[in-house]
Phi, psi and omega in degrees: 000128180293116186293333180291340179272358182269149171301141183305321181294324178286321177300319178296316180297320177298319179297316179297321179297316182286336183258002185297140178269098180280154174303151183298337180282353184252122173257129186241138174230144172282140178230163177299137181268154175299141187261341189256356185275324183210156179299330180229135182206153174216153182213149175226158171238150182222142173241132176262115185230131175225129181052045178063019177244126177284123182260338182182177178202171179191172175226146177226128180243130175255122180246145177217128173233105183304334179281352183083164180219120183302322181289337177275336187064039180170191180247359173240156173210137173252132179239123187236142168232131177218137179216152177204152172287145178226169176295136182306329180295332182293329182299329180280351182288120182293346179266357184303317181298314179296319179295317178301316179294323180294332176301320178291306185295321177296320179296317178298316179294315183301325183263008177066033181269102179288137183207167175214169175053050178287147174206157178164183179222153172237124183237135174237143184223136175241140179233131175238130182268148181224172178062228182292349177258009185301336180283348179289138179290155174297146180231150175213146177214158175234141177227143179241119174250123185212157170216152179204159179260112177287136177271106186244020179284163176056038175079007178300151188258146173287340185305322179297323179289323177293320177296322178295320179293319174305312180298316178301311180303315182290322176298314180298323181279357177087013178275143179290151177293156175291146178300150177305139177088350178280126180243127178279141176271148178305143182241146175277357183295116173225139180270000000 
């Protein structure tokens, strides 16, 4: 996409997306963005990997409509999908959905990412194999589907929202948060 043809605010957001310093456990790839939801869009996929084991994954879509969108309550929207395997006992916990949603809102608050109009779901699924598959271990996973409108007026940065999403992915995957004051340097690591 020719950057000179983009609205300046979207071009800035794209630059921040491409230059973001992700945690070392997160590998990010650009993927095709949905074309019919907004005039301008970008999307990435991420895998959370530690010691060669995939712990979780997600997708993040950045939407921009310069005319604004009443349902978004703004002209940008972030749409997130994040999932990770969890211990099967966790799926039975009636608070798992509330805790999962708090991982998102806490991450946004921790990184100073101002937002409005949040919406989403937290889903947990348990699978038990039977018959010829009885030797397969029980599996459980939790997924968080969410969207929110980042407040990017007055020069506010998308970077805080990207850091919050990074934090959400790692929380969901069971990785401890980075200590306060630790700043990641941009990495050339791309998968």
